[in-house]
C-alpha positions as CSV (number, residue, x, y, z in Angstrom):
1,X,30.1,-14.0,89.4
2,X,28.1,-11.5,87.5
3,X,25.1,-12.8,85.7
4,X,25.2,-12.8,82.0
5,X,22.2,-12.4,79.8
6,X,22.0,-13.4,76.2
7,X,20.6,-10.9,73.7
8,X,17.5,-12.1,72.0
9,X,17.3,-11.1,68.3
10,X,14.2,-9.2,67.4
11,X,12.9,-9.7,63.9
12,X,12.5,-6.5,61.9
13,X,10.5,-5.9,58.8
14,X,11.6,-3.4,56.1
15,X,8.9,-2.0,53.9
16,X,9.9,-1.7,50.2
17,X,10.3,1.9,49.1
18,X,7.2,3.1,47.4
19,X,7.5,4.4,43.9
20,X,5.1,7.3,43.2
21,X,2.6,6.5,40.5
22,X,3.3,8.8,37.5
23,X,0.5,11.1,36.5
24,X,-0.9,10.4,33.1
25,X,-1.9,13.3,30.9
26,X,-3.9,12.7,27.8
27,X,-3.6,15.1,24.9
28,X,-5.2,14.9,21.5
29,X,-2.9,15.3,18.5
30,X,-4.4,17.5,15.9
31,X,-5.0,15.9,12.6
32,X,-2.9,17.0,9.7
33,X,-4.7,19.4,7.3
34,X,-5.0,17.9,3.8
35,X,-3.7,20.3,1.2
36,X,-4.7,19.7,-2.4
37,X,-2.1,21.2,-4.8
38,X,-3.3,24.1,-7.0
39,X,-2.3,22.4,-10.2
40,X,-3.8,19.3,-11.8
41,X,-6.8,17.1,-11.2
42,X,-7.0,15.2,-7.9
43,X,-9.4,12.6,-6.4
44,X,-9.8,12.4,-2.7
45,X,-11.3,9.3,-1.1
46,X,-12.1,9.0,2.6
47,X,-13.5,5.9,4.2
48,X,-12.8,4.2,7.6
49,X,-13.0,0.7,6.0
50,X,-11.5,-0.8,2.9
51,X,-12.5,0.5,-0.5
52,X,-11.7,-0.3,-4.1
53,X,-12.2,1.8,-7.2
54,X,-11.2,3.0,-10.6
55,X,-10.6,6.5,-11.9
56,X,-9.2,8.1,-15.0
57,X,-10.1,9.3,-18.5
58,X,-11.6,7.3,-21.3
59,X,-9.1,4.6,-22.3
60,X,-6.9,5.1,-19.3
61,X,-8.6,3.9,-16.1
62,X,-6.5,3.2,-13.0
63,X,-7.5,0.6,-10.4
64,X,-6.8,1.6,-6.8
65,X,-7.6,0.3,-3.3
66,X,-7.1,1.5,0.2
67,X,-8.4,2.5,3.6
68,X,-8.6,5.8,5.4
69,X,-8.0,9.0,3.5
70,X,-6.2,8.9,0.1
71,X,-5.5,11.4,-2.6
72,X,-4.8,10.4,-6.2
73,X,-3.5,12.6,-9.1
74,X,-5.1,12.1,-12.5
75,X,-3.0,12.8,-15.6
76,X,-5.3,15.3,-17.2
77,X,-6.3,18.9,-17.0
78,X,-9.1,19.4,-19.4
79,X,-10.6,16.0,-20.1
80,X,-13.7,14.5,-18.5
81,X,-12.8,12.1,-15.7
82,X,-14.7,9.0,-14.5
83,X,-14.5,7.9,-10.9
84,X,-16.1,4.9,-9.2
85,X,-15.5,3.6,-5.7
86,X,-17.0,0.8,-3.7
87,X,-17.0,-0.1,0.0
88,X,-15.7,-3.6,0.6
89,X,-17.4,-4.2,4.0
90,X,-21.0,-3.4,3.3
91,X,-21.3,-1.1,6.2
92,X,-23.4,2.0,6.6
93,X,-20.4,4.3,7.2
94,X,-19.8,7.2,4.9
95,X,-17.6,6.8,1.8
96,X,-16.6,10.3,0.5
97,X,-15.2,10.9,-3.0
98,X,-14.2,14.4,-4.1
99,X,-12.7,15.5,-7.5
100,X,-10.5,18.6,-7.4
101,X,-9.2,20.9,-10.2
102,X,-6.9,23.7,-9.3
103,X,-7.6,23.1,-5.6
104,X,-11.4,23.5,-5.9
105,X,-13.8,20.7,-5.3
106,X,-15.8,20.3,-8.6
107,X,-17.7,17.2,-7.5
108,X,-18.4,15.7,-4.2
109,X,-20.3,12.4,-3.7
110,X,-20.8,10.3,-0.6
111,X,-22.6,7.1,0.2
112,X,-23.8,5.6,3.5
113,X,-25.5,2.6,2.0
114,X,-23.7,-0.6,1.3
115,X,-24.7,-0.7,-2.4
116,X,-22.4,0.4,-5.1
117,X,-22.3,4.1,-5.9
118,X,-20.1,6.1,-8.2
């Protein structure tokens, strides 16, 4: 009688398929250019933290608050305007306030100190 041999199973290991790591490309998005309209009186405020302020003409002050860059329109063309802004965090970062008439900056003020400035 012929000899029979039993097959011995051999364990096999299958490696998982490797997914290539995607290449990351970092690009900077350009900031939008601020355009002040060429009619009216506008107030531009720029500050990285929170600010509060008031602006307007005699008898018609408007309270505002915000963060970042804001542009506000004043309902006047020829009257004297009053503008006061204050940082709320007491930091030494720059608070910039500009008043525009017909797209031209008439007054620019900035503060780095935590005290109140107008």
